FIZA-251863 format. One record per residue (C-alpha): x, y, z; residue number from 1. Coordinates in steps of 0.25 Angstrom, whole numbers, plus 5000, padded with zeros to 4 digits. Example, Ala and Ser with C-alpha at 12.3 -4.5 7.8 and 13.67 -1.06 7.14 Angstrom:
((5049; 4982; 5031); 1) ((5055; 4996; 5029); 2) 
% end
This chain:
((5000; 5000; 5000); 1) ((5005; 5014; 4996); 2) ((4998; 5027; 5000); 3) ((5001; 5041; 4997); 4) ((4999; 5053; 5005); 5) ((5002; 5068; 5006); 6) ((5005; 5073; 5020); 7) ((5013; 5084; 5027); 8) ((5026; 5079; 5033); 9) ((5039; 5085; 5039); 10) ((5052; 5083; 5032); 11) ((5064; 5082; 5040); 12) ((5077; 5090; 5037); 13) ((5091; 5090; 5043); 14) ((5090; 5102; 5053); 15) ((5102; 5109; 5047); 16) ((5101; 5124; 5050); 17) ((5090; 5122; 5060); 18) ((5095; 5132; 5070); 19) ((5098; 5143; 5060); 20) ((5084; 5142; 5054); 21) ((5078; 5142; 5068); 22) ((5086; 5154; 5072); 23) ((5081; 5161; 5059); 24) ((5067; 5157; 5062); 25) ((5068; 5163; 5077); 26) ((5073; 5176; 5071); 27) ((5062; 5177; 5061); 28) ((5051; 5173; 5071); 29) ((5057; 5182; 5082); 30) ((5058; 5194; 5073); 31) ((5043; 5195; 5072); 32) ((5043; 5194; 5087); 33) ((5053; 5206; 5090); 34) ((5046; 5215; 5080); 35) ((5034; 5215; 5089); 36) ((5043; 5215; 5102); 37) ((5040; 5226; 5112); 38) ((5048; 5229; 5124); 39) ((5041; 5223; 5136); 40) ((5031; 5216; 5128); 41) ((5038; 5204; 5122); 42) ((5028; 5194; 5128); 43) ((5017; 5202; 5122); 44) ((5023; 5202; 5108); 45) ((5025; 5187; 5108); 46) ((5011; 5183; 5113); 47) ((5002; 5196; 5111); 48) ((5006; 5198; 5097); 49) ((4999; 5184; 5096); 50) ((5002; 5170; 5100); 51) ((5003; 5168; 5085); 52) ((5016; 5175; 5085); 53) ((5022; 5166; 5096); 54) ((5017; 5154; 5089); 55) ((5022; 5159; 5076); 56) ((5036; 5161; 5082); 57) ((5035; 5146; 5087); 58) ((5030; 5141; 5074); 59) ((5042; 5147; 5066); 60) ((5052; 5141; 5076); 61) ((5046; 5127; 5074); 62) ((5045; 5129; 5059); 63) ((5059; 5133; 5058); 64) ((5064; 5122; 5066); 65) ((5057; 5112; 5057); 66) ((5062; 5119; 5044); 67) ((5076; 5119; 5050); 68) ((5075; 5104; 5052); 69) ((5070; 5102; 5038); 70) ((5056; 5100; 5043); 71) ((5045; 5106; 5033); 72) ((5031; 5103; 5031); 73) ((5029; 5097; 5017); 74) ((5019; 5090; 5008); 75) ((5025; 5076; 5009); 76) ((5020; 5062; 5003); 77) ((5019; 5049; 5009); 78) ((5017; 5035; 5004); 79) ((5015; 5022; 5012); 80) ((5024; 5011; 5008); 81) ((5022; 4996; 5007); 82) ((5025; 4995; 5022); 83) ((5014; 5005; 5025); 84) ((5024; 5015; 5029); 85) ((5023; 5029; 5026); 86) ((5034; 5036; 5018); 87) ((5034; 5051; 5018); 88) ((5042; 5060; 5009); 89) ((5042; 5074; 5004); 90) ((5049; 5073; 4991); 91) ((5051; 5063; 4980); 92) ((5062; 5053; 4981); 93) ((5073; 5055; 4972); 94) ((5083; 5043; 4973); 95) ((5076; 5030; 4973); 96) ((5080; 5016; 4974); 97) ((5070; 5005; 4970); 98) ((5071; 4991; 4975); 99) ((5059; 4986; 4967); 100) ((5058; 4985; 4952); 101) ((5043; 4990; 4952); 102) ((5048; 5002; 4960); 103) ((5059; 5005; 4950); 104) ((5050; 5003; 4938); 105) ((5039; 5012; 4943); 106) ((5049; 5023; 4947); 107) ((5055; 5023; 4933); 108) ((5040; 5024; 4928); 109) ((5038; 5036; 4936); 110) ((5050; 5042; 4930); 111) ((5060; 5041; 4941); 112) ((5073; 5036; 4934); 113) ((5082; 5047; 4940); 114) ((5076; 5045; 4954); 115) ((5079; 5030; 4954); 116) ((5093; 5027; 4959); 117) ((5092; 5012; 4961); 118) ((5084; 5000; 4958); 119) ((5084; 4985; 4962); 120) ((5092; 4975; 4955); 121) ((5088; 4969; 4942); 122) ((5078; 4980; 4938); 123) ((5077; 4981; 4923); 124) ((5064; 4989; 4921); 125) ((5064; 5000; 4916); 126) ((5078; 5000; 4909); 127) ((5082; 5012; 4917); 128) ((5082; 5004; 4930); 129) ((5094; 4996; 4925); 130) ((5102; 5008; 4926); 131) ((5099; 5011; 4941); 132) ((5108; 5006; 4952); 133) ((5104; 4993; 4958); 134) ((5100; 4991; 4973); 135) ((5095; 4979; 4980); 136) ((5089; 4976; 4994); 137) ((5101; 4967; 4996); 138) ((5111; 4979; 4995); 139) ((5118; 4986; 5007); 140) ((5110; 4998; 5011); 141) ((5122; 5006; 5009); 142) ((5120; 5004; 4994); 143) ((5107; 5011; 4995); 144) ((5112; 5022; 5004); 145) ((5123; 5025; 4995); 146) ((5113; 5028; 4983); 147) ((5106; 5038; 4992); 148) ((5092; 5035; 4988); 149) ((5080; 5042; 4995); 150) ((5070; 5031; 4992); 151) ((5071; 5016; 4991); 152) ((5059; 5009; 4985); 153) ((5057; 4994; 4989); 154) ((5046; 4984; 4990); 155) ((5040; 4977; 5003); 156) ((5048; 4965; 5000); 157) ((5061; 4972; 5001); 158) ((5057; 4980; 5013); 159) ((5054; 4967; 5021); 160) ((5066; 4959; 5016); 161) ((5077; 4969; 5018); 162) ((5073; 4978; 5030); 163) ((5087; 4981; 5034); 164) ((5090; 4988; 5020); 165) ((5077; 4996; 5021); 166) ((5079; 5000; 5035); 167) ((5093; 5005; 5032); 168) ((5089; 5013; 5021); 169) ((5077; 5020; 5029); 170) ((5087; 5023; 5040); 171) ((5096; 5029; 5030); 172) ((5085; 5039; 5026); 173) ((5081; 5032; 5013); 174) ((5066; 5031; 5011); 175) ((5062; 5016; 5008); 176) ((5049; 5014; 5002); 177) ((5042; 5000; 5000); 178) ((5032; 4999; 4990); 179) ((5025; 4987; 4982); 180) ((5010; 4988; 4978); 181) ((5002; 4975; 4979); 182) ((4990; 4979; 4972); 183) ((4986; 4988; 4960); 184) ((4981; 4999; 4969); 185) ((4994; 4998; 4976); 186) ((5001; 4999; 4963); 187) ((4995; 5013; 4960); 188) ((4999; 5017; 4974); 189) ((5013; 5012; 4973); 190) ((5015; 5020; 4960); 191) ((5010; 5032; 4967); 192) ((5019; 5030; 4978); 193) ((5031; 5029; 4969); 194) ((5027; 5042; 4962); 195) ((5025; 5048; 4976); 196) ((5039; 5044; 4981); 197) ((5045; 5049; 4968); 198) ((5037; 5062; 4965); 199) ((5031; 5055; 4953); 200) ((5016; 5055; 4958); 201) ((5011; 5060; 4945); 202) ((5018; 5050; 4937); 203) ((5013; 5039; 4946); 204) ((4999; 5044; 4944); 205) ((5001; 5044; 4929); 206) ((5007; 5030; 4930); 207) ((4995; 5025; 4938); 208) ((4985; 5032; 4928); 209) ((4992; 5026; 4916); 210) ((4993; 5012; 4922); 211) ((4978; 5012; 4926); 212) ((4974; 5017; 4912); 213) ((4982; 5005; 4905); 214) ((4976; 4995; 4915); 215) ((4962; 5000; 4912); 216) ((4965; 4999; 4897); 217) ((4970; 4984; 4898); 218) ((4958; 4981; 4906); 219) ((4949; 4986; 4896); 220) ((4954; 4976; 4886); 221) ((4948; 4964; 4892); 222) ((4936; 4970; 4899); 223) ((4926; 4964; 4889); 224) ((4933; 4950; 4889); 225) ((4922; 4941; 4894); 226) ((4931; 4929; 4898); 227) ((4944; 4934; 4903); 228) ((4956; 4925; 4905); 229) ((4958; 4918; 4918); 230) ((4972; 4919; 4923); 231) ((4981; 4912; 4934); 232) ((4992; 4922; 4937); 233) ((5004; 4915; 4943); 234) ((5013; 4923; 4952); 235) ((5023; 4912; 4957); 236) ((5023; 4899; 4951); 237) ((5031; 4891; 4961); 238) ((5021; 4895; 4972); 239) ((5008; 4895; 4964); 240) ((5006; 4909; 4967); 241) ((4997; 4919; 4960); 242) ((4993; 4934; 4961); 243) ((4983; 4938; 4970); 244) ((4971; 4947; 4967); 245) ((4974; 4962; 4967); 246) ((4989; 4959; 4964); 247) ((4995; 4967; 4952); 248) ((4997; 4954; 4944); 249) ((4982; 4951; 4945); 250) ((4979; 4966; 4942); 251) ((4987; 4964; 4929); 252) ((4980; 4951; 4925); 253) ((4966; 4957; 4927); 254) ((4970; 4970; 4920); 255) ((4973; 4961; 4908); 256) ((4960; 4954; 4909); 257) ((4964; 4941; 4916); 258) ((4956; 4934; 4927); 259) ((4964; 4929; 4939); 260) ((4960; 4915; 4942); 261) ((4966; 4916; 4956); 262) ((4958; 4927; 4963); 263) ((4958; 4919; 4976); 264) ((4974; 4920; 4977); 265) ((4978; 4925; 4991); 266) ((4990; 4934; 4993); 267) ((5002; 4928; 4999); 268) ((5008; 4937; 5010); 269) ((5002; 4949; 5005); 270) ((5008; 4948; 4991); 271) ((5002; 4948; 4977); 272) ((5003; 4933; 4975); 273) ((4997; 4921; 4982); 274) ((4999; 4906; 4982); 275) ((4988; 4900; 4974); 276) ((4993; 4886; 4973); 277) ((4992; 4876; 4962); 278) ((4979; 4869; 4966); 279) ((4972; 4883; 4965); 280) ((4978; 4886; 4952); 281) ((4974; 4873; 4946); 282) ((4960; 4875; 4952); 283) ((4959; 4886; 4941); 284) ((4966; 4877; 4930); 285) ((4954; 4878; 4921); 286) ((4952; 4893; 4923); 287) ((4966; 4898; 4920); 288) ((4966; 4903; 4906); 289) ((4980; 4909; 4907); 290) ((4991; 4906; 4917); 291) ((4999; 4918; 4919); 292) ((5012; 4919; 4928); 293) ((5021; 4930; 4931); 294) ((5036; 4928; 4930); 295) ((5048; 4934; 4936); 296) ((5055; 4934; 4949); 297) ((5042; 4930; 4956); 298) ((5039; 4919; 4947); 299) ((5049; 4910; 4941); 300) ((5041; 4902; 4931); 301) ((5039; 4899; 4916); 302) ((5028; 4894; 4907); 303) ((5034; 4880; 4908); 304) ((5034; 4880; 4923); 305) ((5019; 4884; 4923); 306) ((5015; 4874; 4913); 307) ((5022; 4863; 4919); 308) ((5017; 4865; 4933); 309) ((5011; 4852; 4938); 310) ((4996; 4854; 4937); 311) ((4996; 4866; 4928); 312) ((4993; 4859; 4915); 313) ((4978; 4859; 4919); 314) ((4978; 4874; 4919); 315) ((4970; 4879; 4907); 316) ((4981; 4890; 4904); 317) ((4992; 4880; 4905); 318) ((4984; 4870; 4895); 319) ((4982; 4881; 4886); 320) ((4996; 4887; 4886); 321) ((4991; 4900; 4893); 322) ((5002; 4902; 4903); 323) ((5010; 4915; 4903); 324) ((5021; 4922; 4910); 325) ((5022; 4937; 4913); 326) ((5033; 4945; 4919); 327) ((5030; 4947; 4934); 328) ((5034; 4962; 4933); 329) ((5023; 4965; 4924); 330) ((5012; 4959; 4933); 331) ((5017; 4960; 4948); 332) ((5026; 4973; 4949); 333) ((5019; 4986; 4952); 334) ((5023; 4993; 4939); 335) ((5017; 5000; 4927); 336) ((5021; 4988; 4918); 337) ((5010; 4980; 4924); 338) ((5003; 4986; 4912); 339) ((5012; 4977; 4903); 340) ((5008; 4965; 4912); 341) ((4993; 4968; 4910); 342) ((4996; 4969; 4895); 343) ((5004; 4956; 4894); 344) ((4993; 4948; 4902); 345) ((4983; 4954; 4893); 346) ((4989; 4949; 4881); 347) ((4990; 4935; 4886); 348) ((4976; 4935; 4890); 349) ((4969; 4943; 4879); 350) ((4980; 4945; 4868); 351) ((4970; 4951; 4858); 352) ((4965; 4962; 4868); 353) ((4979; 4965; 4873); 354) ((4985; 4965; 4859); 355) ((4991; 4977; 4852); 356) ((4978; 4980; 4846); 357) ((4972; 4983; 4859); 358) ((4983; 4989; 4867); 359) 
% end
C-alpha cells in the first residue's frame, strides 16, 4: 500500500550562524521597543503598548531560533511505503540507486536518466540501464555511502532479507524506501509514489492515464466475444502454483479477454501466487482451452516439461497443443510494459482480433 499526502512539516538544518542570527533578531525586535521607550515607563511600554507587542517580540525570537537551525515551515510531501512507514521530504530526490528492475524501468520511463546513479546487477532494460553502476544488497554498505545517494529504492524482500544494510544506510542519513505493489490499484499508487519522490508527478499521471486508455482499448477488442478462452496460468511449475485473483498477471490475462480457470486460488504468505496442486489442475482438465506459463527467474520451465508432466496429457490444452510461455517480466512486474503482456496474450487467445488490422 502506498499513499500520498501533503502536510506542513519542519525541515531541520545544521544550526550554523545560530547566535549571529538570534542577536540580529533581538536587535530588530528591541529597536521597536526602544522607539517607544519613555524614561520611568519601561514597564508600561512593554505591556501597555499592548500585549501583542510583547508576544511579537517573543515570536520573533522563536522564529529566528528556528531559522538559525534551518527549521522552516514548508509544504512537504509524504508517502507511505510497503512497511506502512511514512516517508516525508520537501524536495525531489536527485541521486537515486535502484535495487529492483521494476523501479529502474519506471524511473527511466519517468525521464530520470540523470538522477539514476546506480542499479541492481544484471539489469538490461532499458538499454541505458546497462551504463549505470551496479549495486547489490550483498555489497558492503561503504560502496553505497561512497556513491552519495540521497535515495535507495528497494522492495520488501530485500528489506526483510538484508536488514543490516538497510539500517546502516538509514543511520548514515540516506533515505531508503521499500515499494512493491500487489494489485492493479496498488500499481497506480506505486507509479504516483515514484513520481512524487522524484518530482515527476505530472509525468506519472500521464503514464497512468495512457496505461488505462490502452488497457481499455484492449478490453474492447474482446468485449463481444461470447465464448471466451479459459486459461490456466502457471506461476511456478515445480510447486504447481498459479496466480491469485487480483494479481497483476490475472489482470493482464483478463484484460486480454481470457477467463481464469482457477479463481479459487488462495495467496501463499500474502504473495500474488498460491499453491493450486496437480489434483485441482486436473479437475479442470476438460475446461482448460489454453495452458499459459510465465518463464524466467521465478519459473524455470519449458513447453516440453509442461507437456510431459505426468497426468497433464489429459488436459485439453495439452492435447490440442495450446501450451504457451510468456516472459514473467511482461505479466508480473509493475511496469508500463504490462501492455505488451496483454497484447501478447491477446494474440495467443484471439489472433484475429489482436492482429495488426485491429491494433
